[in-house]
N, C-alpha and C positions, 0 to 999 in steps of 0.2 A: 710711474702710474699716472694715469690721466685723472682719476677720481680720488677724492679724499677718502679716508677710512670711514668717515661718517656716511658718505654717499654710498659707499660699497655696502655697508651694513644695512642702511635703509632700503636700498634696492633689493638686497637679498631677503630681508624680512617681509617685504611687500609682495614678493614673487609667489605665485601659486605653485609653480614647479621649481622648487629650490635647487634641485640637482642641475637642472638645465641653466638656471640663473648663474650658477658658479661658472659654467663654461662661457656664458655670454659676458659676464664681468671680466673674465680672463681675456677674452678676445678684445673687449672694449679698452682694456688697460694694457694690452700687448704684453701679457705676462702668463705665467703658468697657473693652472688651477690651484696648485699647492700654495702659491703666494696669496691668492684670494682667500683660501681656507685659513691660512695663517693670520691674515688681517682680521677675519671674522672671529676666530678663536681668541686672538689677543684683545679684541673688543668685548669679549664675554658672550658672543653669540654661539649657541650650540649648533654645530654643523652635522648633518647626517642623522639627526634624531627625528623620527617621525612621531608626531603627536597621535595619541589614540583618538579614534573618532568617538564622538559622543553618541549616545543611544539614538538621538534624533537623526544624526547624520547617517548612522547605520541603517535606520528604517527607510531612509530615502533611497538606499541602494537598490538598483534593479539590474539584473543580469542583462547583458547585451542580447542574448538569445536564450531560448529555452530548448532543451533537447526534446525532440518529438519522435514519435514512432516513424520508422522509415516508410516512405510512400512507395507502394508497389504499383508500378505502372505496367500494365499489360498492353500488348498491341491491340487487343480487342477494345479496351477502354479508350485508347488513343484514336482508333478508327471511328468509334462511336462519336467521340467529341468532334472530330473533323466533319463527319457527316452532318451532325447537328448544326455546326457552324455554317456549313454550305447551305443548308436549308434556311437558316436565318438570313444569310446574305441574299438568297433568292427572294425571300419575302420582302426584304428591304428594297431590292431592285424593282420588284413589282409595284411597291408603293411609290417609289420615285417615278417610275414610268407613268403611273396613273396620274400623279401630280403634274408631270410635264404635259400629259395629254390635256388636262384641265386648263393649264396655262395657255397652251396653243389654241384651244377652243375659245377661251376668253379673248385672247389677242385677235383671233379671227373675227369674233363678233364685234370687237371694238373697231377693227379696221373696216369691216363691212359697213358699220353704222357711219363711220367717217366718210366713206365713199358716197353714201346716199345724201349727205348734207351739202 
């Protein structure tokens, strides 16, 4: 083994994911997981026992997702959404074209004034 028994115990006890740490320690020490478990148990470290969460820790638990009602999508609703999006894009296009026209007009005025001076 590469690590001392104390180092193995300390590494295991500090690990958040203890089951994975046993595998990591076995790989680091080029031995089997059973040998790491034996070292831990000989040193008085309980292996494979999960501590119960405190009430405070349990209240912090939030599910990854909540089940929701299924969304029914009809082709009519989809078509309506697409048509509304197209209308919005047309409105944006008109606003951009108006702004461009204003920029060209202003540039024309600036260039025209420069020619007269």
